[in-house]
C-alpha positions as CSV (number, residue, x, y, z in Angstrom):
1,M,62.7,67.5,45.1
2,N,64.9,64.7,44.8
3,L,68.0,63.1,46.3
4,S,71.6,61.7,45.9
5,E,71.7,59.9,49.0
6,F,73.6,56.6,50.3
7,N,74.9,54.7,46.9
8,Q,76.9,51.9,48.7
9,S,75.4,48.6,47.1
10,D,76.0,46.4,50.5
11,R,74.6,48.4,53.0
12,C,71.3,47.2,53.2
13,E,72.7,43.8,55.0
14,H,73.8,45.9,57.4
15,F,71.2,48.1,58.1
16,S,68.3,47.4,60.5
17,C,65.9,49.9,62.3
18,P,67.1,51.7,65.9
19,E,65.4,51.0,68.7
20,R,63.5,54.0,70.0
21,S,65.9,55.6,72.7
22,V,63.5,58.1,74.1
23,S,60.7,57.9,76.6
24,P,56.8,57.7,76.6
25,A,56.4,61.1,77.6
26,V,58.9,62.6,75.1
27,Y,57.7,60.5,72.4
28,I,54.2,61.6,72.5
29,L,55.1,65.2,72.5
30,L,57.3,64.6,69.6
31,Y,54.0,63.7,67.7
32,V,52.0,66.3,69.5
33,C,54.2,68.8,67.8
34,S,54.7,67.1,64.7
35,A,50.7,67.4,64.6
36,A,50.6,71.1,65.2
37,V,53.0,71.7,62.5
38,V,51.0,70.0,59.8
39,V,48.2,72.3,61.1
40,L,49.8,74.6,61.2
41,T,50.6,74.0,57.7
42,V,47.7,73.1,56.7
43,C,45.4,75.5,57.8
44,G,47.5,78.9,57.3
45,N,47.8,77.8,53.9
46,L,44.1,77.0,53.2
47,L,43.4,80.5,54.7
48,V,45.3,82.0,51.7
49,I,43.4,79.9,49.8
50,I,40.2,80.9,50.4
51,S,41.3,84.4,50.4
52,V,42.1,84.6,47.1
53,F,39.4,82.4,45.6
54,H,36.7,83.9,47.4
55,F,37.1,87.9,47.4
56,K,36.9,89.2,44.0
57,Q,39.3,92.4,44.9
58,L,42.2,89.8,45.4
59,H,41.8,88.4,41.8
60,T,45.3,90.2,40.6
61,P,48.2,88.2,38.9
62,T,50.3,88.8,41.9
63,N,47.7,87.5,44.1
64,M,47.6,84.5,41.5
65,L,51.1,83.4,42.2
66,V,50.4,83.9,46.3
67,L,47.5,81.3,45.0
68,S,49.7,79.1,43.6
69,L,52.2,79.2,46.6
70,A,49.4,78.4,49.0
71,V,48.2,75.3,47.1
72,S,51.9,73.9,46.4
73,D,52.7,74.6,50.3
74,Y,49.3,73.1,51.0
75,L,49.8,69.7,49.7
76,A,53.3,69.5,51.0
77,G,51.7,70.3,54.7
78,F,49.1,67.5,53.8
79,F,51.1,64.5,51.7
80,V,54.7,65.1,52.1
81,M,55.4,66.5,55.8
82,P,53.1,64.0,57.6
83,P,55.5,60.6,56.4
84,M,58.5,63.3,56.7
85,L,58.2,64.0,60.1
86,I,56.9,60.1,61.5
87,W,59.9,58.6,59.7
88,T,62.5,61.4,61.7
89,I,60.5,60.3,64.9
90,E,60.7,56.7,64.1
91,S,64.2,56.4,62.5
92,C,62.4,54.1,60.8
93,W,60.7,54.4,57.2
94,I,57.4,52.1,57.8
95,F,55.7,53.0,54.8
96,G,56.9,50.3,52.2
97,K,58.8,50.6,49.3
98,V,56.1,51.3,46.8
99,F,55.1,54.5,49.2
100,C,58.2,55.4,49.8
101,L,58.6,56.2,45.4
102,I,55.4,57.8,45.5
103,Y,56.6,60.0,48.5
104,W,59.5,61.1,46.5
105,L,57.0,61.9,43.5
106,I,55.1,64.2,45.6
107,S,57.5,65.7,47.2
108,C,57.6,67.8,43.6
109,F,55.2,70.2,45.8
110,L,58.5,71.8,47.3
111,T,59.9,72.3,44.4
112,I,56.8,73.9,43.0
113,S,56.6,76.4,45.9
114,I,60.3,77.4,45.7
115,Y,59.5,78.0,42.0
116,T,56.6,79.8,42.7
117,V,59.1,82.2,45.0
118,A,61.2,83.0,42.1
119,H,58.0,83.8,39.8
120,I,56.8,86.4,42.2
121,A,60.4,87.6,42.5
122,V,59.9,88.2,38.6
123,D,56.4,89.7,38.8
124,R,58.0,92.2,41.7
125,Y,60.5,93.1,39.7
126,F,58.7,93.4,36.2
127,A,55.7,95.5,38.2
128,L,58.5,98.2,39.3
129,S,60.9,98.5,36.7
130,N,58.1,98.6,33.9
131,P,55.2,99.3,35.5
132,F,53.0,100.5,32.2
133,L,54.0,97.4,30.5
134,Y,53.2,95.1,33.3
135,M,49.7,96.7,33.5
136,N,49.0,96.0,29.4
137,F,50.6,92.8,29.4
138,V,50.4,91.1,32.5
139,S,46.7,90.1,33.3
140,V,45.1,87.1,35.7
141,K,44.6,84.8,32.9
142,N,48.1,85.0,31.6
143,T,49.7,84.5,35.1
144,R,47.2,81.3,35.4
145,V,48.6,79.9,32.3
146,V,52.1,80.2,33.3
147,I,51.2,78.9,36.9
148,V,50.1,75.7,35.2
149,F,52.9,75.7,32.9
150,D,56.0,75.9,36.0
151,W,53.4,73.3,37.7
152,C,53.6,70.8,34.4
153,V,57.7,71.4,33.7
154,V,58.3,70.8,37.8
155,M,55.9,67.7,37.8
156,G,57.4,66.3,34.2
157,F,61.4,66.6,35.9
158,S,60.1,64.8,39.1
159,L,58.8,62.3,37.2
160,A,62.2,61.8,34.8
161,V,64.3,62.4,37.7
162,L,62.1,59.2,39.1
163,Y,62.0,57.0,36.0
164,F,65.9,57.6,35.5
165,N,67.1,56.8,38.8
166,G,64.3,54.7,40.5
167,N,64.7,51.9,38.0
168,N,68.7,52.4,37.9
169,Q,70.0,49.0,38.6
170,N,72.9,50.8,40.9
171,S,69.6,52.2,42.8
172,V,69.7,50.8,46.4
173,M,66.4,51.4,48.5
174,C,66.7,49.5,51.6
175,S,63.6,48.1,53.9
176,G,63.2,50.5,56.5
177,E,65.1,53.4,54.9
178,C,63.6,55.6,52.3
179,F,66.7,57.4,50.0
180,L,66.2,57.7,46.0
181,P,70.2,57.3,45.4
182,L,71.1,59.7,42.1
183,S,74.1,59.5,39.7
184,E,76.5,62.0,39.9
185,V,75.0,63.9,36.3
186,W,71.6,63.6,38.1
187,T,73.2,64.5,41.4
188,V,74.2,67.9,39.6
189,I,71.0,68.5,37.3
190,D,68.9,68.2,40.2
191,L,70.8,70.8,42.3
192,V,71.1,73.4,39.8
193,V,67.1,73.1,38.8
194,S,65.9,72.5,42.3
195,F,68.1,75.3,44.0
196,I,70.9,76.8,42.0
197,F,68.3,78.1,39.0
198,P,65.7,79.5,41.4
199,L,67.7,80.9,44.2
200,S,69.5,82.7,41.9
201,I,66.6,84.6,40.6
202,I,65.4,85.3,44.1
203,I,68.2,86.9,45.1
204,I,69.2,88.6,42.1
205,L,65.5,90.3,41.1
206,Y,64.9,90.8,45.1
207,T,68.1,92.9,45.2
208,R,66.7,94.7,41.7
209,V,63.6,95.4,43.7
210,F,65.1,96.9,46.6
211,V,67.4,99.3,44.6
212,I,64.4,100.5,42.6
213,V,62.3,100.8,45.7
214,R,65.0,102.9,47.3
215,K,65.2,105.0,44.0
216,H,61.3,105.9,44.2
217,A,61.6,106.8,47.5
218,T,64.6,109.0,46.8
219,A,62.6,110.2,44.3
220,I,59.4,111.2,45.5
221,R,61.2,112.5,49.2
222,E,62.8,114.9,47.2
223,L,59.7,115.8,45.5
224,N,58.0,116.5,48.7
225,N,61.0,119.3,49.8
226,H,59.9,121.3,47.0
227,T,56.1,121.3,48.3
228,R,56.4,121.5,52.0
229,P,55.1,121.3,54.9
230,K,51.8,119.2,53.6
231,T,53.7,116.8,52.3
232,Q,55.8,115.9,55.6
233,K,53.3,113.3,56.7
234,I,53.6,111.4,53.3
235,T,57.3,111.1,53.9
236,L,57.2,109.8,56.8
237,Q,54.7,107.1,55.5
238,L,57.1,106.5,52.9
239,M,59.7,106.1,54.6
240,K,58.0,103.9,57.2
241,S,57.0,101.9,53.5
242,E,60.5,101.9,52.4
243,R,61.9,100.2,55.5
244,K,59.0,97.8,55.7
245,A,60.2,96.5,52.4
246,A,63.5,96.3,53.4
247,K,62.5,94.0,56.0
248,V,60.0,91.5,54.3
249,L,62.5,91.4,51.6
250,G,65.1,90.7,54.1
251,I,63.1,88.3,56.2
252,L,62.6,86.6,53.1
253,V,65.6,85.5,51.5
254,F,67.2,84.9,54.7
255,V,64.2,82.1,55.3
256,F,64.7,80.7,52.2
257,I,67.8,80.4,52.2
258,M,68.4,78.8,56.0
259,C,65.5,76.6,55.0
260,L,66.7,75.2,51.8
261,L,70.6,75.6,51.5
262,P,71.2,73.1,54.2
263,Y,69.2,70.1,52.7
264,F,70.9,70.7,48.9
265,L,74.4,70.8,50.3
266,Y,74.1,68.0,52.5
267,S,72.1,65.8,49.7
268,F,74.7,67.1,46.9
269,L,77.6,65.9,49.3
270,G,76.0,62.5,49.4
271,N,78.6,61.4,46.5
272,V,81.3,62.6,48.2
273,I,81.0,61.6,52.3
274,E,78.9,58.8,53.9
275,L,75.5,61.2,55.5
276,Q,74.0,60.2,59.0
277,T,70.5,59.5,58.2
278,E,69.7,61.2,61.6
279,T,70.8,64.6,60.0
280,F,69.3,64.2,56.4
281,Q,66.0,63.7,58.2
282,K,66.4,66.8,60.5
283,F,67.5,69.3,57.1
284,S,64.3,67.4,55.1
285,V,62.2,68.6,58.1
286,L,64.0,72.2,57.8
287,F,63.3,72.2,54.1
288,C,59.6,71.3,55.0
289,L,59.3,73.8,57.5
290,N,59.7,76.2,54.5
291,S,56.1,75.6,53.3
292,T,55.1,76.6,56.9
293,I,56.6,79.8,57.0
294,N,55.6,80.6,53.9
295,P,52.0,81.9,54.9
296,V,53.6,84.0,57.4
297,I,56.0,85.7,54.9
298,Y,53.6,86.4,52.2
299,A,50.5,86.9,53.9
300,L,50.3,87.9,57.6
301,F,52.5,90.9,56.9
302,Y,49.9,92.3,55.1
303,P,46.7,93.7,56.8
304,W,44.4,92.3,54.0
305,F,45.2,89.1,54.9
306,R,44.3,89.8,58.2
307,K,41.2,91.4,57.4
308,C,40.2,87.8,55.2
309,M,41.0,85.9,58.1
310,K,38.9,87.7,60.5
311,L,36.0,87.3,58.1
312,I,36.6,83.9,57.2
313,V,36.9,82.5,60.8
314,T,33.8,84.6,61.7
315,L,31.9,83.0,58.8
316,K,31.0,86.2,56.8
317,I,32.0,84.6,53.9
318,F,28.8,82.8,53.8
319,K,27.1,86.3,53.4
320,T,25.5,87.8,50.2
321,D,27.8,89.2,48.5
322,S,30.4,89.0,50.4
323,A,33.2,88.2,48.0
324,L,32.8,92.0,47.0
325,I,33.6,93.5,50.2
326,N,36.6,95.6,50.0
327,V,39.3,93.9,52.5
328,L,42.3,96.5,51.1
329,Y,41.6,98.8,53.0
């Protein structure tokens, strides 16, 4: 995740950190709420990580992707969100220029999260459109290799952006601010690579998944109509499953777009209009909140996660052979 921001060469001469205008009570409340969000993000994703790692029954290709998403969101919550929230509350970057560059580098965890969501869309589409081919060619081992490749590519891209723009002579990094100005070319490249491309995959493939699910449901209902009355219960369960699938997919796409679209549009306009720091920070926090919401979307909607969470919280995972517990039923 990188930015195109504030390319005026003389802005540092006029910049100073604004004085805090909120009362001490509000100031403390902001930090308490920020800490709560960070804890929720870290703990929620950590529960997903422990669940998929520990229980053998969850070692499937799809769950490896869920694990990758949880790891990227966990790292984002642990390393990216605290300085971002402090920067927003203080209205001033207090960690220095060196950590500012490190901050933008580790922000690649958010981009990894985006690509993992896109990879999950590919996985679900492939599983539904070609189930037999999926079972024969997609394995846990192959999925792990693809995940490592995705992480390496995204981190390599982030290093390239930082290298070609962080040392750029036109790059201006003011004391008290933490913006990484990009050239116009890199602005477009970053927008396409970090947002447009993965978003297109997610929307197109999840739309296809929804269409396939509806076709399958219609075919099974027609089959059930010829084998009554025993299958009426199955039909009702199928309709409920169809509505649930539509709901989860709708929430997924809506939350993803709402969290990321304002940030990337605002960043893209950095070379066209003069951006306001406070507005940019709010959109950045909204971007980070996607990592908080992801465990809810990808885990809390599924019964197996609730069962795993109960086993983890009650410390039953420390019992002998707890990894073999059936958590799917």
